C-alpha positions as CSV (number, residue, x, y, z in Angstrom):
1,X,104.5,72.8,62.6
2,X,105.4,75.6,64.9
3,X,107.8,78.2,63.6
4,X,109.3,80.9,65.9
5,X,111.1,83.9,64.6
6,X,113.1,86.3,66.7
7,X,113.1,89.8,65.1
8,X,115.4,91.9,67.3
9,X,119.0,91.5,66.2
10,X,120.4,92.1,69.7
11,X,118.3,89.2,71.1
12,X,120.0,85.8,71.1
13,X,117.4,83.1,70.6
14,X,117.5,80.2,73.0
15,X,115.8,76.9,73.1
16,X,112.5,77.1,74.9
17,X,112.3,75.2,78.2
18,X,109.9,72.3,78.8
19,X,111.5,69.7,76.5
20,X,114.0,68.2,79.0
21,X,114.1,64.4,79.1
22,X,111.8,62.6,81.5
23,X,113.5,60.3,84.0
24,X,111.8,57.0,84.9
25,X,110.2,56.7,88.3
26,X,112.4,55.8,91.2
27,X,112.6,52.1,91.8
28,X,110.5,50.7,94.6
29,X,112.0,49.0,97.6
30,X,113.2,45.5,96.7
31,X,110.7,42.8,97.7
32,X,111.6,40.5,100.4
33,X,112.9,37.2,99.2
34,X,110.1,34.7,99.3
35,X,111.6,32.0,97.1
36,X,109.6,32.9,93.9
37,X,111.3,33.1,90.6
38,X,108.9,35.5,88.9
39,X,109.2,39.2,89.9
40,X,107.4,41.8,87.8
41,X,109.4,44.7,89.3
42,X,112.6,43.2,87.9
43,X,111.9,44.4,84.3
44,X,109.3,41.9,83.2
45,X,108.0,42.4,79.7
46,X,105.2,40.2,78.1
47,X,106.2,37.9,75.3
48,X,103.9,39.6,72.8
49,X,105.1,43.1,73.7
50,X,108.9,42.6,73.8
51,X,111.0,45.5,74.7
52,X,108.9,48.3,73.1
53,X,108.7,51.6,75.1
54,X,105.8,51.6,77.4
55,X,106.7,53.3,80.7
56,X,107.6,56.8,81.7
57,X,111.2,57.5,80.8
58,X,111.5,55.0,78.0
59,X,113.0,56.4,74.8
60,X,110.9,56.6,71.6
61,X,112.4,57.3,68.1
62,X,110.3,59.8,66.1
63,X,110.8,59.5,62.3
64,X,110.3,63.0,60.9
65,X,108.4,62.8,57.6
66,X,106.8,66.2,57.6
67,X,105.9,67.7,54.2
68,X,103.4,70.4,53.5
69,X,102.4,72.3,50.3
70,X,100.0,75.2,50.4
71,X,98.7,77.4,47.5
72,X,96.2,80.2,47.5
73,X,94.8,82.3,44.7
74,X,92.3,85.2,44.9
75,X,91.0,87.6,42.3
76,X,88.2,90.2,42.0
77,X,86.9,92.5,39.3
78,X,84.2,95.2,39.5
79,X,82.9,97.6,36.9
80,X,80.3,100.3,37.2
81,X,79.0,103.0,34.8
82,X,76.2,105.5,34.5
83,X,74.9,108.3,32.3
84,X,72.4,111.1,32.8
85,X,71.1,113.9,30.5
86,X,68.5,116.6,30.5
87,X,66.8,118.0,27.4
88,X,65.9,121.7,27.9
89,X,62.7,123.1,26.4
90,X,63.0,124.7,22.9
91,X,60.9,127.7,23.9
92,X,60.6,129.7,27.1
93,X,63.1,131.2,29.5
94,X,65.3,128.1,29.5
95,X,65.6,127.8,25.8
96,X,69.1,129.3,25.9
97,X,70.5,126.2,27.6
98,X,72.8,123.9,25.6
99,X,71.6,120.3,25.6
100,X,75.2,119.0,25.4
101,X,76.0,120.9,28.7
102,X,73.4,119.0,30.6
103,X,74.8,115.5,30.0
104,X,76.9,113.7,32.6
105,X,78.4,110.2,32.8
106,X,80.6,108.2,35.1
107,X,82.5,104.9,34.9
108,X,84.7,103.1,37.4
109,X,86.4,99.7,37.3
110,X,88.7,97.6,39.6
111,X,90.7,94.5,39.0
112,X,92.9,92.7,41.6
113,X,94.7,89.4,41.7
114,X,96.8,87.6,44.3
115,X,98.7,84.4,44.5
116,X,100.7,82.7,47.3
117,X,102.4,79.3,47.6
118,X,104.6,77.7,50.2
119,X,106.4,74.3,50.4
120,X,108.2,72.9,53.4
121,X,109.7,69.6,54.4
122,X,111.5,68.1,57.3
123,X,113.0,64.6,57.5
124,X,115.3,62.8,60.0
125,X,115.1,61.0,63.3
126,X,114.8,62.3,66.8
127,X,114.8,60.3,70.0
128,X,112.4,61.5,72.8
129,X,111.2,60.1,76.1
130,X,107.8,59.1,77.4
131,X,106.7,61.8,79.8
132,X,103.2,60.4,80.7
133,X,101.3,57.2,80.1
134,X,97.6,57.5,79.9
135,X,94.9,54.9,80.6
136,X,93.6,54.8,76.9
137,X,96.9,53.4,75.6
138,X,98.4,56.7,74.5
139,X,101.5,58.4,75.8
140,X,102.8,62.0,75.9
141,X,106.3,62.2,74.5
142,X,108.8,65.1,74.4
143,X,112.4,65.7,73.9
144,X,115.0,67.7,72.0
145,X,118.3,67.5,70.3
146,X,120.9,70.3,70.5
147,X,123.9,70.7,68.2
148,X,126.7,73.1,69.2
149,X,128.5,74.0,66.0
150,X,131.5,76.3,65.3
151,X,129.3,79.0,64.0
152,X,126.4,78.8,66.4
153,X,123.9,76.4,67.9
154,X,121.0,74.5,66.4
155,X,118.2,72.6,68.1
156,X,115.1,70.7,67.3
157,X,112.3,70.1,69.8
158,X,109.4,67.7,69.6
159,X,106.3,66.9,71.7
160,X,103.1,65.1,71.0
161,X,100.8,62.2,71.8
162,X,101.5,58.8,70.4
163,X,99.6,55.5,70.6
164,X,101.7,52.9,72.1
165,X,100.3,50.3,69.7
166,X,101.7,52.2,66.8
167,X,105.3,51.7,68.0
168,X,107.2,49.1,66.0
169,X,109.7,46.6,67.5
170,X,112.4,49.3,67.8
171,X,110.0,51.8,69.5
172,X,109.8,53.9,66.4
173,X,106.8,55.9,65.0
174,X,106.2,58.2,62.1
175,X,105.7,61.9,63.1
176,X,102.6,61.9,60.9
177,X,100.9,59.5,63.4
178,X,101.6,61.7,66.4
179,X,98.6,63.7,67.6
180,X,99.0,67.3,68.7
181,X,102.5,67.4,67.5
182,X,104.7,70.4,68.1
183,X,108.0,70.6,66.2
184,X,110.4,73.5,66.4
185,X,113.7,73.7,64.5
186,X,115.7,76.9,65.1
187,X,119.2,78.1,65.9
188,X,121.4,81.0,66.6
189,X,124.9,82.2,65.6
190,X,126.5,84.1,62.7
191,X,124.9,82.0,60.0
192,X,121.4,82.6,61.4
193,X,122.0,86.3,61.7
194,X,123.2,86.6,58.2
195,X,120.0,85.1,56.9
196,X,117.8,87.7,58.7
197,X,117.0,91.2,57.5
198,X,118.6,94.0,59.5
199,X,116.6,96.3,61.7
200,X,117.3,99.4,59.6
201,X,116.2,97.7,56.4
202,X,113.0,96.5,58.2
203,X,112.3,100.1,59.4
204,X,112.5,101.5,55.9
205,X,110.5,98.6,54.5
206,X,107.8,99.4,57.0
207,X,107.5,103.1,56.3
208,X,108.0,102.8,52.5
209,X,104.7,103.6,50.7
210,X,105.7,101.5,47.7
């Protein structure tokens, strides 16, 4: 899942471009009447395929069933110590040295621990359109949904590669079966601004040594 954060307060986040609906190809010129009943260009669909999405511009419903849980733990511990001593001679010019003054020792230790965990989920339905049909039976789909509320705007955008054989009779597919999926859920307005940290608070948090 792709998450985009806009840090400047003055900037008003907007939905990224590139998720506009794809229109079907322009219809070809009508075939001259030849008395035949069958005409594939008139919306023919095989009996075993039904009306499932299969062409550029056809709508596909994505069932969002995203759920991720991550956890990480790290720890380290080090310890080191050492001692040194010199025994002076009992006779001679160095006999005046105190043996206790010629002893030295050192010891150091370190212990650190860290833990991090995150849980996220996203559920719902989103209708997109087929933007490209590929020879291997897959299709590139993309689309978006925008909600204009009284306190701002929210949008969800989706793109990815689906296998046409995975679509059910209502042209629906789980988001977990979409390859190279890109999902973005964001918004703007007073509610979104209230949930973000102010620029002055961020500044003091950045320079604070604690």
